Structures are given as structure tokens and as C-alpha cells.
C-alpha positions in Angstrom: 40.5 -40.9 -26.8 40.6 -43.9 -24.5 37.7 -44.3 -22.0 38.4 -43.8 -18.3 37.1 -45.9 -15.4 37.3 -45.6 -11.6 37.6 -49.0 -9.8 37.1 -49.4 -6.0 38.6 -52.3 -4.2 41.4 -52.3 -6.8 44.3 -53.6 -4.8 43.6 -57.3 -5.1 41.0 -59.9 -6.0 38.1 -59.0 -8.3 39.1 -55.3 -8.2 42.7 -56.0 -9.4 41.4 -58.4 -12.1 38.9 -55.7 -13.2 41.7 -53.1 -13.5 43.7 -55.5 -15.6 40.8 -56.3 -17.9 39.9 -52.7 -18.3 43.5 -51.8 -19.2 43.6 -54.7 -21.7 40.4 -53.3 -23.2 42.0 -49.9 -23.7 40.8 -48.0 -20.6 42.8 -45.7 -18.4 41.9 -46.5 -14.7 41.9 -44.7 -11.4 42.5 -47.6 -9.0 41.1 -47.0 -5.5 41.5 -49.0 -2.3 41.3 -48.2 1.4 44.6 -50.0 2.3 43.5 -49.8 5.9 45.3 -52.7 7.5 45.6 -56.5 7.2 43.6 -58.5 6.5 42.4 -55.9 4.1 44.5 -54.9 1.1 47.8 -53.0 1.6 49.3 -50.0 0.0 52.0 -52.2 -1.5 49.3 -54.3 -3.2 47.6 -51.2 -4.7 51.0 -49.9 -5.8 51.8 -53.3 -7.5 48.5 -53.1 -9.4 49.2 -49.6 -10.7 52.9 -50.3 -11.5 51.9 -53.4 -13.5 50.0 -51.2 -16.0 52.3 -48.1 -16.3 50.7 -44.8 -17.3 47.3 -46.4 -17.9 46.6 -46.6 -14.1 46.6 -44.0 -11.4 46.1 -45.0 -7.8 44.6 -43.4 -4.7 44.1 -44.6 -1.2 40.5 -43.9 -0.5 37.9 -45.5 1.8 34.6 -45.8 -0.1 32.8 -44.9 3.1 34.3 -41.4 2.9 32.2 -39.6 0.3 34.3 -36.4 0.4 37.5 -38.4 -0.4 35.7 -40.2 -3.2 34.6 -36.8 -4.6 38.2 -35.6 -4.5 39.3 -38.8 -6.3 36.7 -38.2 -9.0 38.0 -34.6 -9.3 41.6 -35.9 -9.6 40.5 -38.3 -12.3 38.8 -35.6 -14.3 41.7 -33.2 -13.8 44.2 -35.8 -15.0 42.3 -37.4 -17.9 39.4 -34.9 -18.6 36.7 -37.5 -18.4 35.2 -40.4 -16.4 33.2 -43.0 -18.4 32.7 -45.8 -15.9 32.8 -46.6 -12.2 33.1 -50.2 -11.0 32.4 -50.8 -7.4 34.5 -53.8 -6.3 35.2 -52.7 -2.8 33.8 -55.1 -0.2 34.8 -56.9 3.0 34.1 -60.4 4.1 33.4 -61.5 7.6 32.4 -65.1 7.6 31.7 -68.2 9.4 28.5 -67.3 11.3 24.9 -67.2 10.1 23.6 -63.7 9.6 21.5 -63.8 12.8 24.7 -64.6 14.8 26.9 -62.0 13.1 28.2 -59.3 15.4 26.5 -56.0 14.8 29.9 -54.2 14.3 30.7 -56.7 11.5 27.2 -56.2 10.0 27.8 -52.4 10.0 31.1 -52.8 8.3 29.7 -55.2 5.6 26.8 -52.8 4.9 28.9 -49.6 4.9 31.5 -50.9 2.5 29.6 -53.4 0.4 26.3 -51.7 0.0 26.7 -48.0 0.8 30.2 -47.4 -0.6 29.9 -45.8 -3.9 31.5 -43.3 -6.3 30.7 -39.7 -5.7 29.6 -37.4 -8.6 31.3 -34.1 -9.2 
């Protein structure tokens, strides 16, 4: 049976490339992204990643900061494929241009919440 992975931040960039590589290596993938609003990834981008790989990829709009929604996504993955072998955390946001000590606190909170605290929940 093919291995199964869950990839966060899957709609574009490193996340989308990770999905493509995993599928090429024989994985089935649950592709997850928040699709909140520009400049973040969009639902159309997540749909395009999933569509490009046919039945090997399922997609779910989930914010990695929402542990309950992540747990539901893990459950959906297990219900659909009966296993989950790997989780790849590619979700992150970039706020740039200023030194850390000049970065707005709200931007720091967002960077920390998505890039460091966002993770896959266990069932």
C-alpha cells in the first residue's frame, strides 16, 4: 500500500513542490493550506495543486493555528486512506524588510503562530 503524507502550506512554493515530490515518490497526500487572503495562498492555488495530481491528492482548507481543524483533517485522512505515515510542515508566512527588533508585534505573533507553533495534530 502506498504511504500517506499530510503537507501544510501546500498551495504554493515549497509546500506545492513537496506535494509534487511526494506524489512522484508514490505517496498519497492530504494537501492543507489556510487560503486566507492575498498575499497568502488562495483556494484556487490549492485546488490547482490537488487537480494536477488526480486521486493521489486530497485537499483541505485548514489554518495550522487551529488545532481542532488539524485534528479533523488528520481524521479525514485516516478515514479516506486508513493511514498517515508522514507530516510535512511547510506552512509559514513571511513579513520582511525590518530587523527583528523593529518588527511590529502583531507580525511577530503571526510569524511565531504559523511558522513555529503550527503543527499537525495527532488523533
